[in-house]
Steps between C-alpha positions, in 0.01 A plus 500: 500500500623843418392854585291524186306187613420672824379802311274275280355324813411831655352613172272195480411431856461856647395685185777765496606627166840365395670837587340497837603143569853572389514806727363293794759228448775758461398692812478180707841385402653841546359521863639150566844591362525825688404327834766221447756762403439665840556166670146454604329165526214457237237245616211409271248296691421174327806534266817544691765734657787678334793591727824670433792345701845623552788255427833557678843513359626150438793323351475321166728314263552548134431159354741542215806614690421392856572857622310621805291813442280712726142510401360840597186543705172521299127500538297208368129463441326197641151375447310279739172367364191494726352173608199563272722540192712193596184293533373624163825419325535159671143387428522604131439217254711500182 
């Protein structure tokens, strides 16, 4: 599924025009991205939770040369699906 698919679903199910549906999808994604950029937790009930976590500095190894390198700290995005979503996915028949 891609963003255009979401726009089409809003167009069909809610009755928005295609432009209104595209604006709604864009606005929703923008709000989510801005919240995550600020480091906030985004929880969508019945879907899941997005959390930004801080990783510490760590040592790594170049697999080609074996040389040790320092991996700088970074922020990573994690997603934890809700129990409802996990149940839906696990009970899905192919």
